ROMARKE-217094 format. One record per residue (C-alpha): x, y, z; residue in one letter. Coordinates in pm, 1 decimal, m for minus. Example, Ala and Ser with C-alpha at 12.3 -4.5 7.8 and 13.67 -1.06 7.14 Angstrom:
BEGIN
xx_yy_zz_residuo
1230.0_m450.0_780.0_A
1367.0_m106.0_714.0_S
end
This chain:
BEGIN
xx_yy_zz_residuo
1597.5_m8549.8_m16670.8_M
1256.5_m8670.8_m16862.7_G
1133.7_m8600.0_m17155.1_A
934.9_m8289.0_m17202.8_Q
575.6_m8393.8_m17285.1_R
365.8_m8157.7_m17541.0_P
70.3_m8014.7_m17450.2_D
m181.2_m8019.4_m17700.2_G
m11.0_m7765.7_m17964.3_T
277.7_m7971.3_m17965.5_G
459.4_m7723.9_m17762.2_A
759.0_m7855.3_m17597.3_G
767.9_m8197.4_m17897.1_A
1107.1_m8099.1_m18006.9_K
1278.8_m8131.8_m17635.6_P
1101.2_m8434.9_m17547.9_A
1223.1_m8571.2_m17890.2_A
1552.5_m8480.7_m17831.9_K
1571.7_m8628.4_m17495.0_D
1395.1_m8898.2_m17604.4_L
1695.3_m8984.1_m17885.7_V
1965.7_m8865.1_m17630.5_G
1825.9_m9165.0_m17377.4_G
1880.5_m9422.1_m17657.7_A
2166.1_m9298.1_m17813.6_A
2351.1_m9615.0_m17693.8_D
2086.2_m9850.8_m17819.7_T
2084.4_m9711.3_m18167.5_L
2461.0_m9694.4_m18194.6_V
2475.6_m10068.6_m18081.7_D
2180.5_m10152.3_m18366.4_L
2395.7_m9971.6_m18624.7_S
2721.7_m10157.6_m18516.3_H
2537.5_m10505.6_m18500.8_R
2347.0_m10422.5_m18857.2_V
2715.0_m10349.6_m18995.1_H
2923.1_m10630.3_m18868.2_A
2661.2_m10905.9_m18985.3_N
2578.3_m10764.7_m19363.8_P
2259.8_m10982.4_m19540.8_E
2161.5_m10983.1_m19862.8_L
1833.0_m10834.7_m20028.1_C
1570.5_m11077.7_m19847.8_F
1792.0_m11242.1_m19670.7_E
1783.8_m10986.6_m19420.2_E
1625.7_m11249.4_m19104.0_E
1866.2_m11119.5_m18829.7_K
1881.0_m10714.8_m18907.6_S
1484.1_m10695.6_m19007.9_S
1430.9_m10902.9_m18646.0_E
1684.6_m10676.5_m18471.2_W
1501.0_m10343.1_m18616.0_V
1163.3_m10436.6_m18540.7_A
1273.5_m10562.5_m18176.0_A
1435.0_m10237.8_m18149.5_A
1088.9_m10037.0_m18209.5_L
875.5_m10300.1_m18042.9_S
1079.4_m10208.5_m17705.9_D
1009.3_m9870.4_m17755.4_G
667.9_m9915.1_m17750.4_G
552.8_m9972.6_m18073.6_M
302.4_m10236.9_m18216.1_T
490.7_m10423.7_m18478.2_V
344.4_m10649.6_m18757.4_E
597.7_m10875.8_m18926.6_K
610.0_m11056.3_m19259.9_G
405.0_m10765.2_m19438.1_V
287.7_m10801.2_m19785.6_C
394.6_m11179.1_m19814.9_D
800.2_m11034.3_m19750.7_L
953.9_m11229.2_m19439.6_P
1197.4_m10983.4_m19369.2_T
937.4_m10638.2_m19405.8_A
767.7_m10512.1_m19111.2_F
543.8_m10214.8_m19020.5_V
615.8_m10075.4_m18633.1_A
280.2_m9836.5_m18568.5_T
256.9_m9572.6_m18261.6_A
m26.7_m9323.5_m18252.2_G
m389.4_m9291.4_m18426.2_S
m381.3_m8925.5_m18508.8_G
m500.0_m8795.3_m18870.1_P
m177.9_m8745.3_m19022.7_L
10.9_m9087.5_m19100.1_T
412.6_m9035.6_m19177.8_V
602.4_m9323.4_m19296.2_A
989.1_m9363.4_m19216.1_I
1165.2_m9622.6_m19406.8_C
1407.1_m9833.4_m19231.0_A
1669.6_m10022.5_m19488.1_E
1903.5_m10282.4_m19415.4_Y
2001.9_m10506.3_m19681.8_D
2361.2_m10548.8_m19769.4_A
2623.0_m10556.3_m20114.4_L
2743.6_m10876.1_m20221.1_P
3113.7_m10873.2_m20094.8_G
3137.7_m10542.4_m19972.1_I
2891.9_m10551.2_m19720.7_G
2740.1_m10199.2_m19585.9_H
2917.7_m10031.3_m19836.0_A
2567.7_m9793.5_m19853.1_C
2532.0_m9732.7_m19536.2_G
2221.2_m9888.6_m19467.7_H
2308.8_m9978.3_m19115.9_N
2292.5_m9621.3_m19053.4_V
1952.5_m9604.8_m19254.2_I
1805.8_m9885.2_m19049.5_A
1897.4_m9746.9_m18668.4_S
1823.5_m9360.4_m18773.1_A
1484.1_m9475.1_m18852.5_A
1466.2_m9678.2_m18517.2_V
1539.4_m9363.8_m18336.6_G
1285.0_m9129.9_m18520.7_A
1030.8_m9397.2_m18410.5_G
1139.7_m9417.6_m18072.6_L
1173.3_m8993.6_m18030.0_A
791.0_m9007.0_m18219.6_L
594.5_m9263.7_m18047.8_A
527.8_m9153.5_m17700.4_P
415.1_m8824.8_m17803.9_L
256.2_m8923.5_m18167.3_A
m90.4_m8902.3_m17989.0_D
m80.1_m8595.4_m17850.4_D
25.2_m8417.4_m18218.9_L
m246.9_m8598.2_m18387.7_G
23.6_m8807.4_m18584.8_L
32.7_m9200.3_m18679.5_T
389.7_m9289.7_m18683.9_V
490.9_m9594.6_m18901.5_K
835.1_m9737.5_m18922.8_V
876.5_m9936.8_m19234.1_M
1097.9_m10185.2_m19239.8_G
1166.2_m10240.9_m19618.0_T
1409.2_m10512.7_m19753.9_P
1585.3_m10533.0_m20085.6_A
1666.4_m10216.0_m20170.1_E
1980.7_m10295.8_m20360.3_E
1815.5_m10442.2_m20663.9_G
1538.8_m10621.9_m20502.7_G
1247.0_m10342.2_m20526.0_G
1101.6_m10437.8_m20158.5_G
958.7_m10078.7_m20128.5_K
782.7_m10123.9_m20494.3_I
601.1_m10470.4_m20364.5_L
517.9_m10256.6_m20051.0_M
391.3_m9997.1_m20196.5_L
180.9_m10184.9_m20466.5_E
81.7_m10456.3_m20203.0_R
m99.7_m10221.9_m19958.5_G
150.7_m10128.8_m19702.4_A
158.7_m9731.7_m19756.0_F
m202.4_m9703.2_m19783.1_A
m324.8_m9427.5_m19594.1_G
6.5_m9251.1_m19567.9_V
34.9_m8885.1_m19637.9_N
420.7_m8838.9_m19639.2_A
730.7_m9103.5_m19626.1_A
1096.9_m9024.2_m19567.9_M
1406.6_m9152.4_m19516.5_M
1779.6_m9045.5_m19448.4_V
2093.8_m9213.9_m19637.8_H
2463.8_m9175.9_m19593.5_P
2673.9_m9041.4_m19839.6_A
3004.2_m8848.7_m19850.7_P
2895.0_m8495.2_m19814.6_T
2546.0_m8341.2_m19686.7_E
2229.8_m8342.2_m19944.7_M
1886.3_m8218.4_m19917.1_D
1772.9_m8474.9_m20191.8_R
1937.4_m8754.4_m20380.7_M
1990.7_m8745.3_m20733.8_P
1808.8_m9015.6_m20875.2_C
1801.0_m9188.8_m21197.4_L
1522.8_m9473.1_m21325.3_A
1675.4_m9839.6_m21349.3_V
1562.2_m10157.8_m21471.6_A
1707.1_m10471.8_m21331.8_H
1789.9_m10755.4_m21578.0_V
1954.8_m11090.7_m21570.5_D
2088.4_m11168.9_m21913.9_V
2116.3_m11560.9_m21975.1_H
2288.0_m11728.4_m22339.3_Y
2215.4_m12092.3_m22407.6_T
2435.2_m12263.7_m22655.2_G
2633.7_m12606.9_m22682.3_K
2908.1_m12788.5_m22520.6_E
3204.7_m12942.4_m22748.2_A
3575.0_m13007.6_m22693.9_H
3743.2_m12642.1_m22761.0_A
4059.2_m12786.3_m22880.6_S
3937.9_m13138.6_m23068.0_A
3600.5_m13054.3_m23234.2_F
3503.2_m12638.0_m23133.0_P
3307.3_m12684.4_m23447.8_E
3045.5_m12902.4_m23265.2_L
2989.6_m12623.4_m22993.1_G
2774.9_m12298.9_m22979.6_I
2976.1_m12011.6_m22743.3_N
2741.0_m11841.6_m22566.2_A
3066.1_m11681.7_m22365.4_A
3085.6_m11523.5_m22702.3_D
2768.6_m11437.1_m22726.2_A
2792.5_m11232.8_m22371.7_L
3075.8_m11068.5_m22545.0_T
2930.2_m10961.4_m22809.3_I
2683.4_m10803.6_m22612.6_A
2902.7_m10625.0_m22417.4_Q
3104.4_m10481.1_m22714.4_T
2733.8_m10380.5_m22894.7_S
2662.8_m10196.6_m22548.0_I
3018.0_m10044.4_m22559.5_G
2935.9_m9874.9_m22897.6_L
2617.6_m9810.3_m22811.6_L
2758.8_m9575.3_m22531.7_R
2836.4_m9300.8_m22775.2_Q
2519.7_m9273.9_m22846.6_H
2276.3_m9199.4_m22556.2_I
2251.2_m8941.2_m22347.1_T
2451.9_m8770.2_m22085.3_Y
2218.0_m8893.8_m21839.5_S
2223.3_m9246.0_m21950.8_D
2388.9_m9536.0_m21745.8_R
2469.0_m9861.8_m21885.0_I
2652.6_m10124.6_m21660.2_H
2685.1_m10490.1_m21593.0_G
2884.4_m10755.0_m21486.2_I
2983.6_m11152.9_m21603.7_V
2826.4_m11412.9_m21306.9_V
2882.5_m11693.4_m21541.3_K
3112.0_m11745.4_m21815.2_G
3196.7_m12119.7_m21855.3_G
3326.4_m12425.3_m21685.8_E
3628.2_m12466.9_m21834.5_A
3873.7_m12371.2_m22094.1_P
3867.2_m12663.6_m22290.3_N
3515.2_m12682.9_m22295.1_V
3269.8_m12466.8_m22516.3_V
3068.5_m12265.8_m22249.5_P
2685.2_m12355.7_m22313.7_A
2541.8_m12116.7_m22061.9_H
2641.6_m11771.9_m21939.2_T
2492.7_m11505.0_m21767.2_V
2561.4_m11124.0_m21707.2_G
2358.9_m10892.1_m21491.0_K
2265.3_m10560.4_m21593.2_W
2153.9_m10244.9_m21478.1_Y
2037.1_m9982.4_m21761.8_I
1964.7_m9617.7_m21603.5_R
1783.6_m9341.8_m21744.0_S
1682.1_m8979.8_m21633.3_K
1279.7_m9096.5_m21570.2_T
1072.6_m9398.2_m21648.0_L
988.9_m9280.5_m22013.8_A
1367.5_m9216.9_m22092.0_D
1390.6_m9574.4_m21939.3_L
1156.5_m9680.2_m22187.4_E
1334.7_m9537.9_m22472.2_K
1658.2_m9667.1_m22409.0_L
1567.2_m10027.4_m22268.4_E
1499.0_m10184.0_m22659.1_P
1796.4_m10023.6_m22782.1_R
2011.8_m10242.6_m22488.1_V
1828.3_m10527.9_m22559.4_H
1911.1_m10531.8_m22969.3_R
2270.6_m10549.6_m22810.9_C
2209.2_m10861.9_m22635.7_F
1987.9_m11000.1_m22941.2_E
2293.9_m10933.0_m23140.1_A
2500.1_m11188.1_m22924.1_G
2239.5_m11443.1_m22961.5_A
2207.7_m11413.4_m23358.7_L
2552.7_m11408.5_m23436.3_A
2645.2_m11685.9_m23257.4_T
2330.9_m11892.1_m23263.1_G
2272.1_m11905.6_m22891.8_C
1916.6_m11844.5_m22780.7_E
1890.1_m11573.1_m22538.6_L
1648.1_m11488.6_m22220.1_E
1633.9_m11153.9_m22030.2_V
1459.1_m11179.3_m21703.3_R
1354.4_m10872.6_m21526.7_Q
1490.1_m10932.8_m21143.5_M
1250.2_m10692.6_m21017.5_S
1042.8_m10390.2_m21070.6_P
1181.5_m10106.6_m21236.1_K
1268.3_m9794.7_m21009.1_Y
1174.0_m9467.9_m21118.8_S
1307.9_m9112.3_m21077.3_E
1290.0_m8923.8_m20726.1_M
1033.3_m8674.8_m20697.8_V
1100.9_m8489.4_m20392.2_D
823.4_m8263.9_m20199.0_D
999.8_m7933.5_m20210.5_A
824.6_m7824.0_m19905.8_D
908.2_m8131.7_m19679.8_L
1263.9_m8103.9_m19786.3_R
1316.6_m7749.3_m19710.2_A
1159.4_m7877.1_m19313.7_V
1394.8_m8115.9_m19295.6_Y
1661.6_m7886.1_m19432.9_R
1590.2_m7642.6_m19165.4_R
1587.0_m7912.2_m18887.2_N
1918.7_m8047.8_m18982.4_A
2087.7_m7725.5_m19005.8_E
1987.6_m7646.0_m18647.2_E
2134.3_m7947.8_m18526.1_L
2435.6_m7834.3_m18713.2_G
2429.8_m8046.1_m19014.7_R
2596.1_m7854.4_m19302.2_V
2460.6_m7810.5_m19682.7_F
2753.4_m7737.0_m19915.4_P
2675.0_m7582.2_m20246.8_D
2779.4_m7841.9_m20467.2_L
2730.1_m7724.5_m20796.7_G
2744.1_m7961.1_m21084.5_E
2882.8_m8251.9_m20879.8_L
2578.4_m8251.4_m20721.0_A
2378.8_m8406.5_m21004.3_D
2686.3_m8662.4_m21077.7_K
2635.4_m8828.2_m20732.1_M
2300.7_m9053.9_m20864.1_S
2237.5_m9355.6_m20801.8_G
1879.2_m9543.5_m20815.6_S
1671.1_m9655.2_m20512.1_T
1322.8_m9786.2_m20450.0_D
1235.5_m9467.9_m20269.0_M
1201.0_m9280.6_m20551.7_A
855.8_m9482.8_m20650.3_N
703.3_m9459.5_m20350.0_V
791.0_m9045.2_m20405.4_S
555.1_m9071.8_m20716.0_L
256.5_m9182.3_m20457.1_A
310.5_m8940.8_m20151.9_M
476.7_m8635.7_m20060.6_P
849.7_m8821.9_m19988.5_T
1211.6_m8712.6_m19934.2_I
1514.3_m8899.2_m19871.1_H
1813.7_m8652.9_m19766.2_P
2191.2_m8758.1_m19725.2_M
2356.4_m8744.4_m19436.1_L
2744.1_m8657.8_m19537.2_G
3029.9_m8889.2_m19344.1_L
3289.8_m8663.4_m19476.9_G
3432.5_m8912.2_m19670.0_S
3493.4_m8783.3_m20037.5_F
3654.9_m8871.5_m20238.8_P
3526.8_m9224.2_m20070.0_V
3190.2_m9308.3_m20215.5_S
2891.9_m9540.3_m20181.5_N
2958.3_m9900.7_m20321.9_H
3300.6_m9890.8_m20215.9_Q
3468.8_m10108.9_m19932.7_P
3606.7_m9794.6_m19709.0_E
3267.5_m9661.3_m19752.5_F
3149.9_m9955.6_m19572.5_A
3451.5_m9888.4_m19294.9_A
3318.9_m9507.8_m19242.8_F
2996.8_m9676.6_m19171.2_C
3088.4_m9791.6_m18844.0_A
3291.8_m9466.5_m18678.3_T
3184.0_m9222.3_m18454.9_P
3121.3_m8950.1_m18712.3_T
2854.8_m9194.0_m18857.8_A
2741.8_m9273.2_m18508.9_D
2651.0_m8903.1_m18497.9_K
2484.7_m8936.8_m18845.4_A
2253.1_m9189.6_m18692.3_V
2151.6_m8997.7_m18378.2_L
2118.0_m8656.8_m18635.0_D
1934.9_m8854.2_m18865.8_G
1661.3_m8959.7_m18602.6_A
1628.2_m8606.4_m18474.1_L
1580.0_m8368.9_m18779.8_A
1325.2_m8648.4_m18915.2_M
1157.6_m8644.8_m18558.0_A
1161.7_m8275.7_m18585.6_W
1019.0_m8247.2_m18908.9_T
760.7_m8476.7_m18855.6_C
666.0_m8271.1_m18552.1_I
669.5_m7942.8_m18737.6_D
437.2_m8112.6_m19033.6_L
168.0_m8180.0_m18713.8_A
183.8_m7838.7_m18676.9_A
m163.9_m7633.7_m18817.3_D
m126.5_m7480.9_m19156.5_G
m125.3_m7544.0_m19538.4_P
122.5_m7801.6_m19511.5_L
m45.3_m8024.0_m19310.3_K
m365.8_m7937.9_m19511.3_Q
m212.4_m8030.9_m19811.7_R
m104.2_m8345.1_m19630.0_L
m377.6_m8456.4_m19533.7_L
m600.8_m8426.8_m19866.6_S
m295.7_m8653.0_m20056.4_T
m319.9_m8996.2_m19900.0_A
m187.1_m9278.2_m20098.1_A
m454.7_m9545.7_m20209.2_S
end
């Protein structure tokens, strides 16, 4: 049966969107599995971004690639209505554990929503933009696109994200990503150690200082890092070491207070050993998330109509916190970032086992449900009423 067209009031749009997502199901699942099988790191998502953009182009959307001077970013557009909605696709993977955050599901669900809305957009008075946003895992692709004008004129933004359980929002912390470089001096570690300046000791002192600092930070602060270079050989005093650290706090304002305290721990390593210290900010800072309560309620209602169940998680809901560059988008325009439950708990995001969950029939169903829930949400937003009027008055600059 062909997709039912809406009339000028939008009647029939939801059945039409359901038919369109159903008709594209094989394409969407294949795309999810292809991206999953070919994990690419931030700003290197050449295959993934091309596949996602091609699926939208094949579905009738106009695709502009390499936007905002980002080779793996794109914007696909359909319709020319006054209400502009952005649906964000992510497709970068994690080092070593691939799509353990399920960005393959995110990308395919965004494509599905775009394909469902593209032929309906003009009748609904919508402009639909599916945005290919690279480098969520530490590169801040959305922030760069936001700063460079990709979201200009957008009235509302959304995306979905796989998780162990269904949630209508993502508990979110602000975060700074830093690389810490210590430079000392090589020496023979046995014959003439006194001639060396040990950069590994500097990093050890910094780690110890941070461990002690943790007693005196707030319950929502997080400081965690890894050593990515510890030296060259055991019998050579290390002259150069590198650590990668994430510093997280409840809000950007709280982060501003925490960061100097952590930086003093880095400085302690340099002071104690005589090493030189360089702290490099590796991406724009991610902010706290400010979900739009009205948008969230519309999405949840549509997801529940599809059979998605939102359990009462109590205190666990806030414990499941992470960070995302979608949060910065939420400070600029009405935004939602609901989570698609895969029923995997206690397996959770950023574990190899979760990567495996993201290419299962359960994840495939989440792709289709997420696509349709977002499409239906956009259709509801297009209906005349106070919410539409509020969105029309809040376009991003």
